[in-house]
C-alpha positions in Angstrom: 0.0 0.0 0.0 3.0 2.3 -0.2 1.8 3.8 -3.4 -1.9 3.2 -3.2 -4.2 6.1 -4.3 -6.1 7.9 -1.7 -9.3 7.7 -3.7 -10.4 5.1 -6.3 -13.2 6.0 -8.7 -14.8 3.4 -11.0 -16.2 4.4 -14.4 -18.2 1.7 -16.2 -16.9 1.5 -19.8 -20.1 0.2 -21.3 -21.8 2.5 -23.9 -20.6 5.0 -26.4 -18.3 7.9 -25.9 -21.0 10.3 -25.0 -22.3 8.0 -22.2 -18.7 7.7 -20.9 -18.2 11.4 -20.8 -21.5 11.9 -19.0 -20.3 9.6 -16.3 -17.3 11.8 -15.6 -17.0 15.0 -13.7 -17.2 18.3 -15.5 -13.5 19.0 -14.9 -12.5 15.5 -16.3 -14.6 16.2 -19.4 -12.9 19.6 -19.8 -9.4 18.1 -19.4 -10.1 15.5 -22.1 -11.5 18.1 -24.5 -8.5 20.4 -23.9 -6.1 17.5 -24.6 -7.9 16.8 -27.9 -7.6 20.5 -28.8 -3.9 20.4 -28.1 -3.4 17.4 -30.4 -3.1 14.7 -27.8 -3.9 11.3 -29.4 -5.4 8.5 -27.3 -4.9 4.8 -28.2 -5.2 1.4 -26.6 -1.8 0.1 -25.8 -0.6 -3.5 -25.5 2.3 -5.5 -24.2 4.7 -4.0 -26.7 4.0 -0.5 -25.3 5.0 -1.4 -21.7 8.6 -0.1 -22.0 7.4 3.3 -23.2 4.7 3.3 -20.5 7.3 2.5 -17.8 9.6 5.2 -19.0 6.8 7.7 -18.8 5.9 6.5 -15.3 9.5 6.9 -14.1 9.6 10.4 -15.5 6.3 11.4 -13.9 7.5 9.9 -10.6 10.7 11.9 -10.6 8.9 15.1 -11.6 6.1 14.7 -9.0 8.1 13.0 -6.3 5.9 9.9 -6.4 7.2 6.4 -5.9 6.9 4.1 -8.9 6.8 0.3 -8.9 9.5 -1.7 -10.7 8.9 -2.6 -14.4 8.0 -6.2 -13.5 4.9 -4.9 -11.5 3.4 -3.4 -14.7 4.2 -6.5 -16.8 
């Protein structure tokens, strides 16, 4: 539990994009829309993307001062 989130929120992924967005807070919807406007692309990753994901996690951990699990944890 050394790196467990303080709060956990569940968002059912059934339904179309509009239904998913309605299940989020207004701030979350605004953050997603802002990311699209800035050119952020979202895609579903797979096992081949874990090295890139881990590199990003380590960078975020260093920048935010947050502990990150070892790479094996995410595999």
